[in-house]
N, C-alpha and C positions, 0 to 999 in steps of 0.2 A: 670393177672391182678388181685389185691387182692379182695375180696368181700367187699363190704360196708354195713355200719350199718347203720339203720334210726334211726333219734332222729327226733320227733316230738314236736315243742316247742308251747307253746301258744303265740299266737298275742300279749298278753303284755309283754311276756318274751324272744321275740324273739332276739332282738338287745342285753341283758343281757346275752343270752345263746351262741350266736355268737361270743360274745367278751371272753366270759370264755372258748369256744373250740379253739379260736384262740392262746388264752394263752398257752393253753395245749398242743397245737399240734406241732410236731416237724418241720413241715415246714406249710406256710400258706394254699398251694393246698390240703392239706389232710384235709378241710373243705370243703365241696361241698354243696352250696347253691344256687340252681336254679334262686331264686329271685321271685317265684311265688307263695308263700304260707307260711307254716312253717314247710315243710321238710328241715332236713337238713343229708347230707350223709357224714360220716368218716368212716375211717377205724378200724379193731378191736381193737388195741391198744389205739387209741384214745379215744373208747366207753369206756374202763375199766378204762382211767385214768379220766374220766367224772363223770362216775358211784362212782368211789373212792372219787372224788371231790364233789359230790352232795349228798354222803349218810350222815346222822349223824354220830358222832364217835363211839358212844355205840352201836349201829345197824350194824355198820362196824366190829368192833369188834366180835359181837357174830356170823355174816356171816364167819366171817376168824376161828373162833373156830370151827363152824361146818364143815367148807371144810376139815380142819386138822383130825377130828374125824370120 
């Protein structure tokens, strides 16, 4: 079984974060939410997609450039 990554959402942003993760996920089962707090567990591919979706464009371009060089 693939190791899961942990996303800790704020109480105010929990529903929006879950909604966004479900939109990015290949299948709904990839979003693990035990329902007892703000912890969300996702596979590595989904964590990568989430980071790319939530990182501002300029910062993302800078990070991509640093990875290349």
